[in-house]
C-alpha positions as CSV (number, residue, x, y, z in Angstrom):
1,M,67.6,22.7,46.7
2,A,70.3,21.6,44.8
3,G,72.0,24.7,45.1
4,L,72.2,24.6,49.0
5,S,75.0,23.3,51.0
6,P,74.1,19.8,52.9
7,A,73.9,21.7,56.1
8,A,71.4,24.1,54.8
9,R,69.5,21.6,52.9
10,A,69.1,19.7,56.3
11,I,68.0,22.9,58.0
12,V,65.0,23.4,55.4
13,E,64.0,20.0,55.4
14,S,63.5,19.9,59.5
15,A,61.8,23.3,59.5
16,E,58.4,23.3,60.9
17,I,57.5,26.7,59.2
18,I,59.1,28.0,55.9
19,V,58.4,31.7,54.8
20,G,59.2,32.3,51.1
21,G,58.1,33.4,47.6
22,D,56.1,31.9,45.0
23,R,59.4,30.7,43.5
24,H,59.9,28.6,46.6
25,E,56.7,26.8,46.6
26,H,57.9,23.3,45.7
27,L,61.5,22.6,46.9
28,S,61.4,18.9,47.2
29,D,59.5,15.7,48.3
30,A,61.6,15.9,51.8
31,V,60.2,19.4,52.7
32,T,57.2,19.0,54.8
33,A,57.0,22.3,56.7
34,R,54.0,24.4,56.8
35,R,54.3,27.0,54.1
36,L,53.8,30.9,54.6
37,S,54.2,33.4,51.7
38,W,55.5,37.0,52.0
39,P,52.8,39.0,53.9
40,G,52.1,42.3,52.8
41,P,52.8,45.0,53.6
42,F,56.5,43.7,53.9
43,D,56.8,44.9,57.4
44,A,54.1,42.9,58.7
45,L,56.8,40.0,58.1
46,I,58.4,41.0,61.4
47,D,55.2,40.7,63.6
48,Q,54.5,37.2,62.0
49,L,58.0,35.9,62.8
50,K,57.6,37.3,66.3
51,S,54.4,35.3,66.8
52,L,56.0,32.3,65.7
53,R,58.9,32.3,68.4
54,G,59.7,28.7,69.8
55,Q,59.2,27.0,66.4
56,R,61.8,25.8,63.7
57,V,61.2,28.7,61.3
58,V,63.0,29.1,58.1
59,V,62.9,32.2,55.9
60,L,64.4,31.9,52.5
61,A,65.9,34.7,50.5
62,T,67.8,34.3,47.4
63,G,71.6,34.2,47.5
64,D,73.4,36.1,50.9
65,P,70.5,36.9,53.2
66,L,72.6,40.0,54.5
67,W,73.4,41.7,51.2
68,F,70.8,43.8,49.9
69,S,68.3,41.2,51.3
70,V,65.5,40.4,53.9
71,G,68.1,39.3,56.5
72,A,69.1,42.9,57.5
73,R,65.6,43.9,58.0
74,I,65.0,41.0,60.2
75,G,68.1,41.6,62.4
76,R,67.1,45.0,63.1
77,A,64.1,43.7,64.6
78,I,64.8,40.5,66.1
79,P,67.9,40.0,68.6
80,P,70.8,38.1,66.7
81,A,71.2,35.5,69.2
82,Q,67.7,34.5,67.9
83,I,68.5,33.9,64.2
84,A,71.1,31.8,62.4
85,Y,72.1,33.0,58.8
86,H,73.2,30.5,56.2
87,P,74.6,32.5,53.3
88,Q,74.9,31.0,49.6
89,L,76.5,32.1,46.7
90,S,75.1,35.9,46.0
91,A,73.7,36.9,42.6
92,F,76.5,39.3,42.7
93,Q,79.3,36.4,43.0
94,L,77.7,34.6,40.4
95,A,77.2,37.6,38.1
96,S,80.8,38.5,38.4
97,A,82.1,35.0,37.7
98,R,79.9,34.9,34.5
99,M,81.2,38.5,33.3
100,G,84.8,37.7,34.5
101,W,84.7,41.1,36.5
102,S,86.5,41.7,39.7
103,M,84.2,42.4,42.4
104,A,86.7,44.9,43.9
105,D,86.6,47.0,40.8
106,L,82.8,47.4,40.3
107,E,79.6,48.8,41.9
108,T,77.1,46.6,43.5
109,L,73.5,48.1,43.6
110,T,69.9,47.1,44.2
111,V,66.9,48.8,42.8
112,H,64.7,45.5,43.9
113,G,61.6,47.1,45.6
114,R,63.4,50.4,45.5
115,P,63.3,53.6,43.0
116,V,65.2,52.5,39.8
117,E,66.3,56.2,39.4
118,Q,68.7,55.8,42.1
119,M,71.1,54.1,39.9
120,I,71.6,57.0,38.0
121,A,74.1,58.7,40.5
122,F,76.5,55.7,39.7
123,I,76.6,56.4,36.0
124,Q,80.2,57.2,35.4
125,P,82.7,56.8,32.5
126,D,84.2,53.1,32.5
127,A,82.4,52.2,35.5
128,R,81.0,48.7,36.2
129,L,77.7,48.2,37.6
130,L,75.9,44.9,38.9
131,I,72.4,45.7,39.7
132,L,69.6,43.7,41.3
133,T,66.6,44.6,39.5
134,T,63.0,44.9,40.1
135,G,61.4,43.1,37.2
136,S,61.6,42.3,33.6
137,E,60.9,46.0,32.6
138,T,64.0,47.3,34.8
139,P,66.9,46.6,32.4
140,E,65.0,48.6,29.4
141,K,64.3,51.7,32.2
142,I,68.3,51.7,32.9
143,A,69.1,51.4,29.2
144,R,67.0,54.7,28.7
145,F,68.6,56.3,31.4
146,L,72.0,55.5,30.0
147,T,71.2,56.7,26.4
148,D,69.6,59.6,27.7
149,R,72.9,61.0,29.3
150,G,75.1,59.9,26.6
151,F,76.0,56.2,27.6
152,G,73.9,54.6,24.7
153,D,77.0,52.5,23.7
154,S,77.3,50.8,27.1
155,P,77.2,46.8,27.0
156,M,74.4,45.5,29.1
157,T,74.0,41.9,30.1
158,V,71.0,40.3,31.9
159,L,71.7,37.0,33.9
160,A,68.6,35.0,35.0
161,N,68.3,31.6,37.0
162,M,71.9,31.5,37.5
163,D,73.4,28.2,38.6
164,G,70.1,26.7,37.7
165,P,69.1,24.2,35.1
166,D,67.2,27.3,33.1
167,E,70.1,29.5,33.1
168,A,69.8,32.5,30.7
169,R,71.8,35.2,29.4
170,F,71.0,38.1,27.3
171,D,73.6,40.7,25.6
172,G,73.0,43.9,24.1
173,I,73.8,47.6,24.0
174,A,71.9,50.2,26.0
175,A,70.8,52.3,23.0
176,S,69.3,49.4,21.2
177,W,68.1,47.2,23.9
178,D,65.3,45.2,22.9
179,H,65.4,41.9,24.9
180,T,62.3,40.3,26.9
181,V,64.0,39.1,29.9
182,P,62.8,36.9,33.1
183,A,61.3,38.9,35.8
184,F,63.8,37.7,38.2
185,N,67.2,38.8,37.0
186,T,70.5,40.5,37.7
187,L,71.9,43.3,35.3
188,A,75.6,43.9,34.3
189,V,76.4,47.2,32.8
190,E,79.8,48.4,31.4
191,C,79.4,52.2,31.3
192,R,80.8,53.6,28.0
193,A,80.5,57.3,27.6
194,A,80.3,59.3,24.4
195,P,82.2,62.4,23.9
196,D,79.1,64.4,24.5
197,A,78.1,62.3,27.7
198,A,76.9,64.1,30.7
199,L,79.8,63.8,33.5
200,L,78.0,63.7,36.7
201,P,80.5,63.0,39.5
202,R,79.4,61.8,42.9
203,V,81.9,64.4,44.3
204,P,79.9,67.5,45.1
205,G,80.0,70.5,42.7
206,L,77.5,69.8,40.0
207,A,76.8,72.3,37.3
208,D,74.1,74.7,38.1
209,D,72.3,74.2,34.8
210,L,71.9,70.6,35.5
211,F,69.2,71.7,38.4
212,R,65.8,73.0,37.3
213,S,65.4,76.3,39.5
214,D,63.9,79.7,39.8
215,G,67.5,81.3,40.1
216,T,67.3,81.1,43.8
217,M,69.8,78.2,44.8
218,T,73.2,77.4,46.1
219,K,75.6,78.2,43.4
220,R,78.2,75.5,42.3
221,E,81.3,76.8,44.0
222,V,79.5,77.8,47.2
223,R,77.6,74.4,47.1
224,A,80.8,72.3,46.9
225,A,82.3,74.2,50.0
226,T,78.9,73.8,51.9
227,L,78.8,69.8,51.3
228,A,82.4,69.7,52.4
229,K,81.7,71.2,55.9
230,L,78.4,68.9,56.0
231,M,80.6,66.1,55.4
232,P,78.4,63.4,53.8
233,M,78.5,60.0,55.4
234,R,76.9,56.5,54.6
235,G,73.3,56.6,56.0
236,A,73.5,59.9,57.8
237,L,70.5,62.1,57.7
238,L,70.6,65.7,56.6
239,W,68.0,68.5,57.5
240,D,67.7,71.0,54.7
241,I,66.0,74.0,55.8
242,G,64.7,75.9,52.9
243,T,65.8,73.4,50.3
244,G,64.6,75.4,47.3
245,C,65.3,73.2,44.4
246,G,67.0,70.8,46.7
247,S,70.4,71.1,45.1
248,V,72.6,70.6,48.5
249,A,70.3,67.8,49.7
250,I,70.5,66.0,46.3
251,E,74.2,66.4,46.0
252,R,74.7,65.2,49.7
253,M,72.5,62.0,48.9
254,R,74.9,61.1,45.9
255,A,78.0,61.6,47.6
256,A,77.3,59.0,50.0
257,R,75.6,55.5,50.1
258,S,72.2,55.6,51.7
259,A,72.5,59.0,52.7
260,R,69.1,60.6,53.6
261,A,67.7,63.9,53.4
262,I,64.7,65.8,54.6
263,G,64.1,69.1,52.6
264,I,61.8,71.8,54.2
265,E,60.4,74.1,51.7
266,P,57.3,76.2,52.3
267,R,56.8,76.7,48.4
268,A,55.0,74.0,46.6
269,D,56.6,75.3,43.4
270,R,60.1,74.9,44.7
271,R,59.1,71.2,46.0
272,A,57.9,70.3,42.7
273,M,61.3,71.4,41.4
274,A,63.3,69.6,44.2
275,A,61.2,66.5,43.2
276,E,62.0,66.8,39.5
277,N,65.8,67.2,40.2
278,A,66.1,64.4,42.6
279,L,64.7,61.9,40.1
280,A,66.9,63.2,37.3
281,L,70.1,63.1,39.2
282,G,69.8,59.9,41.3
283,A,68.5,61.0,44.9
284,P,64.6,59.7,44.3
285,R,64.3,59.2,48.0
286,L,64.6,63.1,48.9
287,D,61.9,63.5,51.6
288,R,60.4,67.0,50.8
289,R,58.1,68.5,53.5
290,D,55.8,71.4,53.5
291,G,56.3,73.9,56.3
292,K,57.9,76.6,58.2
293,V,60.5,76.6,60.6
294,P,61.2,76.1,63.4
295,E,57.6,74.6,63.7
296,A,58.4,72.2,60.8
297,L,61.2,70.6,62.7
298,E,59.2,69.1,65.7
299,D,58.8,65.1,65.4
300,L,61.5,64.9,62.6
301,D,64.3,62.1,63.2
302,P,67.3,63.8,65.1
303,P,69.9,64.8,61.9
304,D,73.4,64.2,61.4
305,A,73.7,67.5,59.9
306,V,71.7,70.5,59.2
307,F,72.1,73.1,56.4
308,I,70.2,76.3,56.7
309,G,69.8,78.1,53.2
310,G,66.6,80.0,53.9
311,G,64.5,80.9,57.1
312,L,67.6,81.8,58.8
313,S,67.1,83.0,62.6
314,E,68.6,82.5,65.7
315,E,65.6,80.5,66.8
316,V,65.7,78.1,64.0
317,A,69.7,77.9,64.6
318,G,69.0,76.9,68.2
319,A,66.4,74.5,67.3
320,A,68.5,72.7,64.8
321,L,71.6,72.8,67.3
322,S,69.6,71.1,69.9
323,A,68.3,68.5,67.6
324,L,71.6,67.6,66.1
325,R,73.2,64.2,67.0
326,P,76.8,64.2,68.9
327,L,79.4,65.1,66.2
328,G,76.6,66.7,64.0
329,R,77.3,69.3,61.6
330,L,75.6,72.6,61.2
331,V,76.1,74.8,58.1
332,A,74.4,78.2,57.7
333,N,74.7,80.4,54.6
334,A,73.9,84.0,54.4
335,V,73.9,86.7,51.4
336,T,72.0,89.7,53.1
337,L,73.2,92.1,55.6
338,E,70.7,91.0,58.2
339,S,71.4,87.4,57.7
340,E,75.1,88.1,58.2
341,A,74.5,89.8,61.3
342,T,72.6,86.9,62.6
343,L,75.3,84.7,61.7
344,L,78.0,86.9,63.5
345,A,75.6,86.6,66.8
346,L,75.7,82.8,66.5
347,H,79.3,82.7,66.0
348,A,80.0,84.8,69.0
349,R,77.7,82.8,71.1
350,H,78.4,79.1,70.0
351,G,81.8,79.8,68.2
352,G,82.7,77.5,65.2
353,D,84.0,78.6,61.8
354,L,83.1,82.0,60.1
355,V,84.3,82.4,56.6
356,K,83.3,84.7,53.6
357,L,83.3,83.1,50.2
358,G,83.6,85.3,47.2
359,V,83.4,83.7,43.5
360,A,83.8,85.4,40.1
361,R,83.1,83.8,37.0
362,A,84.8,84.9,33.4
363,E,81.8,86.2,31.3
364,P,81.9,88.3,28.0
365,V,82.2,91.9,28.0
366,G,81.6,93.0,24.5
367,R,84.4,91.6,22.6
368,Y,86.5,90.7,25.4
369,R,85.9,88.9,28.9
370,G,86.0,89.8,32.5
371,W,85.2,88.8,35.8
372,R,81.6,89.0,37.1
373,P,81.2,88.4,40.5
374,L,78.6,86.5,42.4
375,M,77.1,87.9,45.7
376,P,79.5,87.0,48.7
377,V,78.1,84.4,50.8
378,T,78.8,84.6,54.8
379,Q,79.1,80.9,56.0
380,W,78.8,79.8,59.6
381,S,79.7,76.2,60.7
382,L,80.5,74.1,63.7
383,V,80.4,70.4,64.6
384,K,78.5,69.7,67.7
385,R,80.7,68.0,70.7
């Protein structure tokens, strides 16, 4: 309570009902409201709040309620006119002040209640990261991710109970991290790359050997050109038809914050490879679906982009076009003459861009080197207007 502004403290003290975590059980003797704990599952909170309409209800969230916090979830379900937000100093603001870091020059992330692996996409040389964690074991997991990728020299700092009487700080190095820290904490990481560190930029075009595959995948150079046409955007949904090892979907999720992807793949072994690649490369929320198209497209959320890398037909392309949201992007690649003929027909009917992509890589030829061409790829793309 001492950390609240006088106005916010008065609102808490006048509440009839308070919803909060165990750490909020005793606030002060001046708080007499009926106490409710977070319901499980968490989405039940919305129904609970709606049932309390007309009463003075306060929901307690640590720090800024609209920065990776519960306020956004409530605001999507309840009209804004029925909610008043009272932001306090966020964990990120306090942590940046403790570290002396400019917030304009760092990445703010959360793995609280989310897969820890999603922070992997942000491991870059010289990057500074502030991370809301899931529990006391999270810093150790992140230290392992850093070390495994050649960033073991990265300084790490855990900050707990910031601005309170029990504030604590734990400093260490990723490769030798061995602290036992409080469950509720914020982690600061300064990424330092060793000479042999893995370079995994969020710009599309990761090396092919970073993906586990059976050899059937969209190769690096073609993948980069494909993703440029798919235009990754924050929160946008991709349908990846014939996802295979997931390379296109994974790179698109890495390229934009909160980007989503549904990978449709009838082969279980390839879905398993896609899951493994998604975890290793920081896109753990890749949604993999079993099924054949176009039947598998029924009842999916409308996409912002569609990539057809397998299962191409005029029927599948038509279904994808119909489902695309306005300004949605569709890209289809073909390597066989039969598939190319399908793209020629689609281009004649719907317009868009039709290009031929040819790539050759230098490889040893005896004692010398020569160009070894990859199979040319015909690519059809358009924007739905």
